[in-house]
N, CA, C and O atoms as a MOPAC input file, in Angstrom:
PM7 MOZYME 1SCF
protein

 N    111.11500 1    84.82800 1    98.71200 1
 C    112.41600 1    84.71600 1    99.32700 1
 C    113.49100 1    84.85400 1    98.25300 1
 O    113.32500 1    84.37300 1    97.13200 1
 N    114.57800 1    85.50400 1    98.60000 1
 C    115.68900 1    85.68100 1    97.68700 1
 C    116.57500 1    84.44700 1    97.64200 1
 O    116.18200 1    83.36000 1    98.06700 1
 N    117.77500 1    84.63800 1    97.12200 1
 C    118.73300 1    83.52600 1    97.08900 1
 C    120.14100 1    84.06500 1    96.92600 1
 O    120.35600 1    85.15300 1    96.39200 1
 N    121.09100 1    83.27800 1    97.39800 1
 C    122.50000 1    83.54100 1    97.16100 1
 C    122.89200 1    82.75000 1    95.92400 1
 O    122.60800 1    81.55600 1    95.83400 1
 N    123.53900 1    83.40300 1    94.97600 1
 C    123.98000 1    82.73200 1    93.76000 1
 C    125.50400 1    82.79100 1    93.70500 1
 O    126.09900 1    83.86700 1    93.65600 1
 N    126.12400 1    81.60200 1    93.71300 1
 C    127.58000 1    81.50000 1    93.63500 1
 C    127.98000 1    81.32700 1    92.17800 1
 O    127.40100 1    80.52000 1    91.45100 1
 N    128.97400 1    82.09200 1    91.76600 1
 C    129.53500 1    81.95200 1    90.42100 1
 C    131.02500 1    81.67700 1    90.56900 1
 O    131.73700 1    82.41500 1    91.25000 1
 N    131.48600 1    80.61800 1    89.93200 1
 C    132.88600 1    80.23600 1    90.00900 1
 C    133.51300 1    80.31300 1    88.61700 1
 O    132.96400 1    79.81300 1    87.63500 1
 N    134.67300 1    80.95100 1    88.56600 1
 C    135.44800 1    81.03500 1    87.32700 1
 C    136.87100 1    80.58600 1    87.64300 1
 O    137.17400 1    80.21700 1    88.77700 1
 N    137.72900 1    80.61800 1    86.65200 1
 C    139.13300 1    80.27600 1    86.88200 1
 C    139.78500 1    81.23500 1    87.87700 1
 O    140.73400 1    80.86200 1    88.56800 1
 N    139.28400 1    82.45500 1    87.95200 1
 C    139.84800 1    83.47300 1    88.83700 1
 C    139.37500 1    83.32900 1    90.28700 1
 O    139.93500 1    83.97000 1    91.17600 1
 N    138.36100 1    82.50500 1    90.54100 1
 C    137.84000 1    82.32600 1    91.89100 1
 C    136.32500 1    82.31300 1    91.90800 1
 O    135.67800 1    82.16300 1    90.87200 1
 N    135.77000 1    82.47400 1    93.09500 1
 C    134.31900 1    82.44300 1    93.27300 1
 C    133.84700 1    83.73100 1    93.93000 1
 O    134.58100 1    84.35600 1    94.69600 1
 N    132.62100 1    84.11900 1    93.62500 1
 C    131.96600 1    85.22200 1    94.32400 1
 C    130.47800 1    84.90900 1    94.37200 1
 O    130.00800 1    83.99200 1    93.69900 1
 N    129.73300 1    85.67900 1    95.17500 1
 C    128.29400 1    85.46400 1    95.24000 1
 C    127.55500 1    86.78200 1    95.13800 1
 O    128.08200 1    87.84800 1    95.45500 1
 N    126.31700 1    86.67400 1    94.68400 1
 C    125.36000 1    87.77500 1    94.70300 1
 C    124.20300 1    87.35000 1    95.58600 1
 O    123.79100 1    86.19000 1    95.56300 1
 N    123.68000 1    88.28100 1    96.36000 1
 C    122.43200 1    88.06600 1    97.08000 1
 C    121.34600 1    88.69800 1    96.22800 1
 O    121.37800 1    89.89800 1    95.95300 1
 N    120.37800 1    87.87600 1    95.81000 1
 C    119.28800 1    88.35900 1    94.97300 1
 C    118.00700 1    88.47700 1    95.79200 1
 O    117.74400 1    87.65600 1    96.67100 1
 N    117.21200 1    89.50600 1    95.49800 1
 C    115.89200 1    89.66400 1    96.10700 1
 C    114.91900 1    88.70900 1    95.41700 1
 O    115.26400 1    88.07000 1    94.42400 1
 N    113.72600 1    88.62100 1    95.94100 1
 C    112.68900 1    87.75900 1    95.37400 1
 C    112.44300 1    88.06600 1    93.90300 1
 O    112.15800 1    87.16000 1    93.12000 1
 N    112.54900 1    89.33600 1    93.52000 1
 C    112.30600 1    89.74200 1    92.13500 1
 C    113.51000 1    89.52000 1    91.21700 1
 O    113.45900 1    89.86000 1    90.03500 1
 N    114.59200 1    88.95200 1    91.75600 1
 C    115.77400 1    88.65900 1    90.95600 1
 C    116.80200 1    89.77000 1    90.88500 1
 O    117.86700 1    89.59600 1    90.29300 1
 N    116.49000 1    90.92300 1    91.49100 1
 C    117.42700 1    92.04200 1    91.49700 1
 C    118.59900 1    91.74000 1    92.43700 1
 O    118.41000 1    91.14100 1    93.49600 1
 N    119.79800 1    92.15100 1    92.05000 1
 C    120.97600 1    91.98300 1    92.90700 1
 C    120.90800 1    93.00500 1    94.04000 1
 O    120.81300 1    94.20900 1    93.80100 1
 N    120.95700 1    92.50800 1    95.27600 1
 C    120.97100 1    93.39000 1    96.44900 1
 C    122.40800 1    93.72100 1    96.81600 1
 O    122.72900 1    94.86300 1    97.14400 1
 N    123.26800 1    92.71200 1    96.75800 1
 C    124.65900 1    92.91300 1    97.12900 1
 C    125.55500 1    91.86500 1    96.50500 1
 O    125.10900 1    90.78300 1    96.12400 1
 N    126.83200 1    92.21000 1    96.40800 1
 C    127.83400 1    91.35900 1    95.78000 1
 C    129.02200 1    91.20200 1    96.71800 1
 O    129.39000 1    92.12700 1    97.44300 1
 N    129.60700 1    90.02300 1    96.69000 1
 C    130.77500 1    89.75900 1    97.53000 1
 C    132.06300 1    90.08800 1    96.79200 1
 O    132.06400 1    90.42400 1    95.60700 1
 N    133.15200 1    89.97900 1    97.53000 1
 C    134.47700 1    90.04000 1    96.92300 1
 C    134.75300 1    88.71100 1    96.21900 1
 O    133.94300 1    87.78800 1    96.30300 1
 N    135.87800 1    88.60800 1    95.53400 1
 C    136.30900 1    87.34300 1    94.94200 1
 C    136.97200 1    86.50700 1    96.03700 1
 O    137.77100 1    87.01300 1    96.82500 1
 N    136.62700 1    85.23100 1    96.07200 1
 C    137.24200 1    84.28200 1    96.99000 1
 C    138.07900 1    83.30300 1    96.18200 1
 O    137.79100 1    83.04700 1    95.01200 1
 N    139.11900 1    82.75400 1    96.81200 1
 C    140.00100 1    81.81500 1    96.11700 1
 C    139.32400 1    80.48500 1    95.84100 1
 O    139.65100 1    79.80400 1    94.86900 1
 N    138.37100 1    80.11100 1    96.70600 1
 C    137.70400 1    78.81700 1    96.53100 1
 C    136.21000 1    78.95000 1    96.76800 1
 O    135.74500 1    79.91400 1    97.37600 1
 N    135.46600 1    77.96700 1    96.27900 1
 C    134.02000 1    77.94200 1    96.49900 1
 C    133.71300 1    77.73900 1    97.98500 1
 O    132.72600 1    78.26900 1    98.49600 1
 N    134.55400 1    76.97600 1    98.67100 1
 C    134.36700 1    76.74100 1   100.10700 1
 C    134.45300 1    78.05500 1   100.88100 1
 O    133.61000 1    78.33200 1   101.73400 1
 N    135.48000 1    78.87200 1   100.58200 1
 C    135.59800 1    80.14800 1   101.29200 1
 C    134.47900 1    81.10500 1   100.88700 1
 O    134.08100 1    81.95700 1   101.68200 1
 N    133.96900 1    80.97900 1    99.66900 1
 C    132.82300 1    81.77100 1    99.22500 1
 C    131.59000 1    81.42100 1   100.07200 1
 O    130.85800 1    82.30900 1   100.51000 1
 N    131.37400 1    80.13000 1   100.29500 1
 C    130.24600 1    79.69700 1   101.13100 1
 C    130.41000 1    80.17800 1   102.56700 1
 O    129.42100 1    80.49900 1   103.22600 1
 N    131.64500 1    80.23100 1   103.05800 1
 C    131.88300 1    80.78500 1   104.39800 1
 C    131.53400 1    82.26900 1   104.42900 1
 O    131.03600 1    82.76900 1   105.43700 1
 N    131.79300 1    82.97600 1   103.32300 1
 C    131.41100 1    84.38400 1   103.21500 1
 C    129.90200 1    84.57100 1   103.30400 1
 O    129.42200 1    85.51500 1   103.93000 1
 N    129.15700 1    83.66400 1   102.67400 1
 C    127.68900 1    83.71300 1   102.75000 1
 C    127.23500 1    83.54400 1   104.19400 1
 O    126.35100 1    84.26500 1   104.65700 1
 N    127.83600 1    82.59900 1   104.90300 1
 C    127.46300 1    82.38700 1   106.30500 1
 C    127.79000 1    83.60600 1   107.15000 1
 O    127.06500 1    83.92500 1   108.09300 1
 N    128.87100 1    84.28400 1   106.82000 1
 C    129.22700 1    85.51200 1   107.52700 1
 C    128.17300 1    86.59600 1   107.29000 1
 O    127.82100 1    87.32400 1   108.21900 1
 N    127.66800 1    86.71100 1   106.06000 1
 C    126.59600 1    87.66900 1   105.76800 1
 C    125.36100 1    87.31800 1   106.59600 1
 O    124.72200 1    88.20300 1   107.16700 1
 N    125.02800 1    86.04000 1   106.66100 1
 C    123.86100 1    85.60900 1   107.46000 1
 C    124.00700 1    86.04300 1   108.91900 1
 O    123.06000 1    86.54300 1   109.52700 1
 N    125.20300 1    85.84400 1   109.47000 1
 C    125.43800 1    86.18700 1   110.87900 1
 C    125.46600 1    87.69000 1   111.12300 1
 O    125.00600 1    88.16300 1   112.16300 1
 N    126.00400 1    88.43800 1   110.16700 1
 C    126.26700 1    89.85900 1   110.38500 1
 C    125.16500 1    90.80200 1   109.91500 1
 O    125.21900 1    91.99900 1   110.19600 1
 N    124.17300 1    90.28500 1   109.20800 1
 C    123.14100 1    91.16900 1   108.65000 1
 C    122.21600 1    91.74700 1   109.71900 1
 O    121.31400 1    92.52400 1   109.40200 1
 N    122.42800 1    91.38000 1   110.96200 1
 C    121.63600 1    91.93900 1   112.07000 1
 C    122.25400 1    93.23300 1   112.60600 1
 O    121.71600 1    93.86200 1   113.51700 1
 N    123.39600 1    93.61800 1   112.02300 1
 C    124.11200 1    94.78900 1   112.51500 1
 C    123.34300 1    96.08300 1   112.32800 1
 O    122.35800 1    96.15200 1   111.59200 1
 N    123.82500 1    97.10400 1   113.01700 1
 C    123.23200 1    98.43000 1   112.92600 1
 C    123.64900 1    99.14500 1   111.64900 1
 O    124.37200 1    98.59000 1   110.82100 1
 N    123.18700 1   100.37900 1   111.49700 1
 C    123.48100 1   101.17600 1   110.29800 1
 C    124.25700 1   102.42800 1   110.71100 1
 O    123.83500 1   103.17900 1   111.59100 1
 N    125.39100 1   102.63100 1   110.05800 1
 C    126.21000 1   103.82100 1   110.26000 1
 C    126.06700 1   104.68600 1   109.01900 1
 O    126.56000 1   104.32700 1   107.94900 1
 N    125.39700 1   105.82200 1   109.15400 1
 C    125.12200 1   106.70700 1   108.02000 1
 C    126.25300 1   107.71200 1   107.87300 1
 O    126.26400 1   108.74800 1   108.53800 1
 N    127.20200 1   107.40300 1   107.00100 1
 C    128.37500 1   108.25000 1   106.81800 1
 C    128.09500 1   109.44700 1   105.92500 1
 O    129.00600 1   110.21900 1   105.62600 1
 N    126.84300 1   109.61500 1   105.49300 1
 C    126.48400 1   110.78000 1   104.68400 1
 C    126.08800 1   111.96400 1   105.55600 1
 O    125.87300 1   113.06500 1   105.05100 1
 N    125.99000 1   111.74100 1   106.86300 1
 C    125.59200 1   112.78800 1   107.79900 1
 C    126.84300 1   113.32000 1   108.49900 1
 O    127.65900 1   112.54800 1   109.00300 1
 N    126.98200 1   114.63500 1   108.52300 1
 C    128.13800 1   115.23600 1   109.18100 1
 C    128.12200 1   114.87600 1   110.67400 1
 O    127.08200 1   114.95800 1   111.32700 1
 N    129.26600 1   114.48300 1   111.19700 1
 C    129.36800 1   114.11600 1   112.60900 1
 C    128.60900 1   112.84400 1   112.94900 1
 O    128.12000 1   112.69200 1   114.06900 1
 N    128.50600 1   111.91900 1   111.98000 1
 C    127.73200 1   110.68400 1   112.17600 1
 C    128.24500 1   109.88400 1   113.37100 1
 O    129.41300 1   109.95500 1   113.75400 1
 N    127.31600 1   109.12200 1   113.93800 1
 C    127.63200 1   108.28800 1   115.09200 1
 C    128.25100 1   106.97100 1   114.62100 1
 O    127.70000 1   106.28400 1   113.76200 1
 N    129.40200 1   106.63500 1   115.19700 1
 C    130.07700 1   105.37000 1   114.88300 1
 C    129.26500 1   104.22100 1   115.46900 1
 O    128.75800 1   104.30600 1   116.58800 1
 N    129.15000 1   103.14100 1   114.68800 1
 C    128.42000 1   101.94700 1   115.10800 1
 C    129.41600 1   100.79700 1   115.18300 1
 O    130.32800 1   100.70100 1   114.36100 1
 N    129.23800 1    99.92900 1   116.16900 1
 C    130.12700 1    98.77300 1   116.31800 1
 C    129.89800 1    97.75600 1   115.21000 1
 O    128.79800 1    97.64500 1   114.66900 1
 N    130.95300 1    97.01500 1   114.87800 1
 C    130.85000 1    95.91100 1   113.92100 1
 C    130.09600 1    94.75300 1   114.56500 1
 O    130.21700 1    94.57700 1   115.77700 1
 N    129.33600 1    93.96400 1   113.83900 1
 C    129.04700 1    94.09600 1   112.42000 1
 C    128.10300 1    95.27500 1   112.18000 1
 O    127.31100 1    95.65400 1   113.04400 1
 N    128.21600 1    95.84000 1   110.97800 1
 C    127.38300 1    97.00400 1   110.66900 1
 C    127.26600 1    97.20300 1   109.17500 1
 O    128.07500 1    96.71300 1   108.38600 1
 N    126.22500 1    97.94200 1   108.81400 1
 C    126.06300 1    98.44000 1   107.46100 1
 C    126.57200 1    99.87400 1   107.46800 1
 O    126.26700 1   100.63700 1   108.38500 1
 N    127.33800 1   100.24200 1   106.46200 1
 C    127.77700 1   101.62100 1   106.30000 1
 C    127.12700 1   102.17700 1   105.04200 1
 O    127.21600 1   101.57700 1   103.97100 1
 N    126.47000 1   103.32900 1   105.17600 1
 C    125.91500 1   104.04400 1   104.02200 1
 C    126.87900 1   105.16900 1   103.69300 1
 O    127.32600 1   105.89800 1   104.57800 1
 N    127.19600 1   105.30400 1   102.40300 1
 C    128.08200 1   106.38300 1   101.97800 1
 C    127.66600 1   106.84900 1   100.58400 1
 O    126.91600 1   106.17600 1    99.87700 1
 N    128.17100 1   108.00800 1   100.21900 1
 C    127.89700 1   108.55200 1    98.89400 1
 C    129.16400 1   108.39700 1    98.05200 1
 O    130.24700 1   108.80700 1    98.46800 1
 N    129.01900 1   107.80200 1    96.86700 1
 C    130.19200 1   107.59300 1    96.01600 1
 C    130.53800 1   108.86000 1    95.22900 1
 O    129.82500 1   109.86000 1    95.30600 1
 N    131.62600 1   108.80900 1    94.47900 1
 C    132.09000 1   109.98500 1    93.72700 1
 C    131.08200 1   110.46000 1    92.69600 1
 O    131.08300 1   111.63300 1    92.32000 1
 N    130.21300 1   109.55300 1    92.22900 1
 C    129.19600 1   109.91800 1    91.24600 1
 C    127.91500 1   110.45600 1    91.86500 1
 O    126.96200 1   110.76000 1    91.14800 1
 N    127.88200 1   110.57700 1    93.19600 1
 C    126.70700 1   111.11100 1    93.87600 1
 C    125.63800 1   110.07900 1    94.19200 1
 O    124.53200 1   110.43600 1    94.59900 1
 N    125.95800 1   108.78900 1    94.00900 1
 C    124.99600 1   107.72700 1    94.33800 1
 C    125.25300 1   107.21300 1    95.75100 1
 O    126.36900 1   107.27300 1    96.26900 1
 N    124.18500 1   106.70900 1    96.35100 1
 C    124.28000 1   106.14900 1    97.69600 1
 C    124.55100 1   104.65300 1    97.59100 1
 O    123.97400 1   103.95700 1    96.75500 1
 N    125.43100 1   104.18100 1    98.44700 1
 C    125.79400 1   102.75800 1    98.47800 1
 C    125.86700 1   102.30700 1    99.93000 1
 O    125.99300 1   103.11200 1   100.85300 1
 N    125.78300 1   100.99300 1   100.09800 1
 C    126.04900 1   100.44100 1   101.42900 1
 C    127.03400 1    99.29700 1   101.30300 1
 O    127.16800 1    98.65900 1   100.25800 1
 N    127.71200 1    99.06600 1   102.40300 1
 C    128.57500 1    97.89300 1   102.52100 1
 C    128.31000 1    97.27900 1   103.88400 1
 O    128.09200 1    97.98600 1   104.86800 1
 N    128.33200 1    95.97000 1   103.92800 1
 C    128.16300 1    95.24000 1   105.18200 1
 C    129.53900 1    94.81900 1   105.64400 1
 O    130.28100 1    94.16500 1   104.91100 1
 N    129.87400 1    95.19500 1   106.86400 1
 C    131.16800 1    94.83200 1   107.43300 1
 C    130.96700 1    93.79500 1   108.53000 1
 O    130.04300 1    93.88400 1   109.33900 1
 N    131.85900 1    92.81200 1   108.53300 1
 C    131.81900 1    91.73500 1   109.51800 1
 C    132.35200 1    92.23200 1   110.86500 1
 O    132.76600 1    93.38300 1   111.00100 1
 N    132.33000 1    91.35100 1   111.83800 1
 C    132.80700 1    91.68300 1   113.17900 1
 C    134.27100 1    92.12900 1   113.17400 1
 O    134.68000 1    92.92700 1   114.01800 1
 N    135.06200 1    91.61300 1   112.22200 1
 C    136.48100 1    91.96800 1   112.14100 1
 C    136.73400 1    93.21000 1   111.28600 1
 O    137.88600 1    93.59700 1   111.08800 1
 N    135.66700 1    93.84100 1   110.77600 1
 C    135.79600 1    95.05400 1   109.97700 1
 C    135.95300 1    94.82600 1   108.48500 1
 O    136.01300 1    95.78700 1   107.71900 1
 N    136.02200 1    93.55900 1   108.05500 1
 C    136.14600 1    93.24800 1   106.63100 1
 C    134.81200 1    93.47500 1   105.91800 1
 O    133.75200 1    93.17100 1   106.46500 1
 N    134.86800 1    94.00700 1   104.70100 1
 C    133.66300 1    94.17800 1   103.88900 1
 C    133.26900 1    92.81000 1   103.33500 1
 O    134.07300 1    92.14600 1   102.67900 1
 N    132.02900 1    92.39100 1   103.60100 1
 C    131.57900 1    91.07800 1   103.14200 1
 C    130.46200 1    91.15700 1   102.10500 1
 O    130.12100 1    90.15200 1   101.48100 1
 N    129.89500 1    92.34000 1   101.92000 1
 C    128.84800 1    92.53400 1   100.91900 1
 C    128.82800 1    94.00700 1   100.53700 1
 O    128.91300 1    94.87600 1   101.40500 1
 N    128.71500 1    94.29200 1    99.24700 1
 C    128.66600 1    95.67900 1    98.77100 1
 C    127.48700 1    95.83400 1    97.82300 1
 O    127.16100 1    94.92200 1    97.06300 1
 N    126.85300 1    96.99600 1    97.87800 1
 C    125.66100 1    97.24100 1    97.06200 1
 C    126.00000 1    97.91600 1    95.74900 1
 O    127.13400 1    98.32400 1    95.49900 1
 N    124.98500 1    98.01600 1    94.93200 1
 C    125.01700 1    98.84600 1    93.73100 1
 C    124.82900 1   100.29800 1    94.17000 1
 O    124.66100 1   100.57100 1    95.35900 1
 N    124.85600 1   101.22600 1    93.21700 1
 C    124.57400 1   102.62000 1    93.52400 1
 C    123.07600 1   102.88600 1    93.47500 1
 O    122.38200 1   102.40200 1    92.58100 1
 N    122.58400 1   103.65400 1    94.43400 1
 C    121.17100 1   104.03200 1    94.50900 1
 C    121.05100 1   105.54000 1    94.32100 1
 O    121.93300 1   106.29400 1    94.73100 1
 N    119.95700 1   105.97700 1    93.70000 1
 C    119.74400 1   107.40700 1    93.46500 1
 C    119.45000 1   108.17600 1    94.74700 1
 O    119.83800 1   109.33700 1    94.88100 1
 N    118.75500 1   107.52200 1    95.70400 1
 C    118.38000 1   108.20400 1    96.94600 1
 C    118.81500 1   107.38800 1    98.15800 1
 O    119.03100 1   106.17900 1    98.07800 1
 N    118.93400 1   108.08400 1    99.27300 1
 C    119.28800 1   107.40400 1   100.51800 1
 C    118.17500 1   106.44300 1   100.94500 1
 O    118.45000 1   105.37000 1   101.48200 1
 N    116.91900 1   106.83100 1   100.70600 1
 C    115.80100 1   105.95700 1   101.07200 1
 C    115.85800 1   104.61800 1   100.34600 1
 O    115.61800 1   103.57400 1   100.95200 1
 N    116.17700 1   104.64000 1    99.04400 1
 C    116.25600 1   103.36900 1    98.31900 1
 C    117.46300 1   102.55800 1    98.78700 1
 O    117.42400 1   101.32800 1    98.78000 1
 N    118.52600 1   103.23500 1    99.19000 1
 C    119.68600 1   102.54300 1    99.75500 1
 C    119.30100 1   101.86300 1   101.07900 1
 O    119.67700 1   100.71800 1   101.33000 1
 N    118.56000 1   102.57000 1   101.90500 1
 C    118.07400 1   101.98800 1   103.16900 1
 C    117.15200 1   100.80400 1   102.90100 1
 O    117.16900 1    99.82100 1   103.64200 1
 N    116.34100 1   100.89500 1   101.83500 1
 C    115.49200 1    99.75700 1   101.45500 1
 C    116.35400 1    98.55200 1   101.07700 1
 O    115.99100 1    97.41200 1   101.36700 1
 N    117.49600 1    98.80400 1   100.42800 1
 C    118.41900 1    97.72700 1   100.09000 1
 C    118.95100 1    97.03400 1   101.32900 1
 O    119.06300 1    95.80800 1   101.35900 1
 N    119.27900 1    97.80800 1   102.35000 1
 C    119.75000 1    97.23100 1   103.62400 1
 C    118.65300 1    96.37900 1   104.24000 1
 O    118.91300 1    95.27100 1   104.70800 1
 N    117.42900 1    96.89100 1   104.24300 1
 C    116.30500 1    96.11600 1   104.79200 1
 C    116.10000 1    94.82500 1   104.01200 1
 O    115.73600 1    93.80000 1   104.58900 1
 N    116.32900 1    94.87100 1   102.72100 1
 C    116.19400 1    93.67900 1   101.89600 1
 C    117.25400 1    92.63400 1   102.25500 1
 O    116.96700 1    91.43700 1   102.26400 1
 N    118.47800 1    93.08500 1   102.55200 1
 C    119.51300 1    92.15100 1   103.02000 1
 C    119.07200 1    91.51600 1   104.32700 1
 O    119.15300 1    90.29800 1   104.49000 1
 N    118.60500 1    92.34100 1   105.26000 1
 C    118.18400 1    91.82300 1   106.56900 1
 C    117.04400 1    90.82400 1   106.43600 1
 O    116.96100 1    89.86300 1   107.20200 1
 N    116.16900 1    91.05000 1   105.46800 1
 C    115.01100 1    90.17400 1   105.24600 1
 C    115.41000 1    88.88700 1   104.52200 1
 O    114.97200 1    87.79900 1   104.89400 1
 N    116.23800 1    89.01600 1   103.49300 1
 C    116.53400 1    87.88300 1   102.61900 1
 C    117.71200 1    87.01400 1   103.05700 1
 O    117.66600 1    85.79600 1   102.88100 1
 N    118.74700 1    87.59800 1   103.61200 1
 C    119.97400 1    86.83500 1   103.88500 1
 C    119.80000 1    85.66400 1   104.85200 1
 O    120.35700 1    84.59600 1   104.59600 1
 N    119.05800 1    85.80900 1   105.94600 1
 C    119.03600 1    84.71700 1   106.92000 1
 C    118.51100 1    83.38100 1   106.39400 1
 O    119.01800 1    82.33300 1   106.79500 1
 N    117.52500 1    83.38500 1   105.52300 1
 C    116.87200 1    82.14500 1   105.11000 1
 C    117.04500 1    81.78400 1   103.63900 1
 O    116.59500 1    80.72400 1   103.20500 1
 N    117.68400 1    82.64500 1   102.87700 1
 C    117.77900 1    82.40200 1   101.43400 1
 C    118.64000 1    81.18200 1   101.11200 1
 O    119.69800 1    80.99000 1   101.71100 1
 N    118.18600 1    80.36200 1   100.16700 1
 C    118.98900 1    79.20600 1    99.76700 1
 C    120.21700 1    79.63600 1    98.98400 1
 O    120.28800 1    80.75100 1    98.46600 1
 N    121.17600 1    78.73600 1    98.90900 1
 C    122.40400 1    78.96400 1    98.14900 1
 C    122.35500 1    78.08500 1    96.91100 1
 O    122.16200 1    76.87300 1    97.00800 1
 N    122.53000 1    78.69800 1    95.74900 1
 C    122.55400 1    77.94100 1    94.49200 1
 C    123.83500 1    78.30400 1    93.74000 1
 O    124.39700 1    79.38600 1    93.90900 1
 N    124.26500 1    77.38300 1    92.92600 1
 C    125.44600 1    77.62000 1    92.10900 1
 C    125.00700 1    77.90600 1    90.69100 1
 O    124.23400 1    77.14900 1    90.10400 1
 N    125.50700 1    79.01200 1    90.13900 1
 C    125.16200 1    79.36200 1    88.76300 1
 C    125.88000 1    78.41500 1    87.82000 1
 O    127.08300 1    78.18400 1    87.93700 1
 N    125.12300 1    77.88000 1    86.89200 1
 C    125.71800 1    76.98000 1    85.91400 1
 C    126.47100 1    77.78900 1    84.86600 1
 O    126.02500 1    78.85600 1    84.44500 1
 N    127.59400 1    77.27500 1    84.46400 1
 C    128.42300 1    78.00600 1    83.49600 1
 C    128.05800 1    77.67700 1    82.08100 1
 O    128.66100 1    78.20700 1    81.14800 1

């Protein structure tokens, strides 16, 4: 099982969702407080059941929120972002070399997010 790791600095808090092997699956935005960061984690838990909108395909089918969006960045890597019911991005991935590995990242979020414990990184 993976885990959510919260890191707090003077600038605010953010979290990473880690897979069982310790790899970062996704990263949150910066939150003003640790409390709002924890609310962001709960939003990921609720929204990770969403569908997948593959924006790399011409004429792709729009999917309702919550959803994962797959896109290709300027460097040619595939990325995903998880959007909440209100359309806000709540989790963003690293760049992947192939669409298949990006899809595996989405599956890893769906597998790990619902039950993963939340820990605070010690400074």
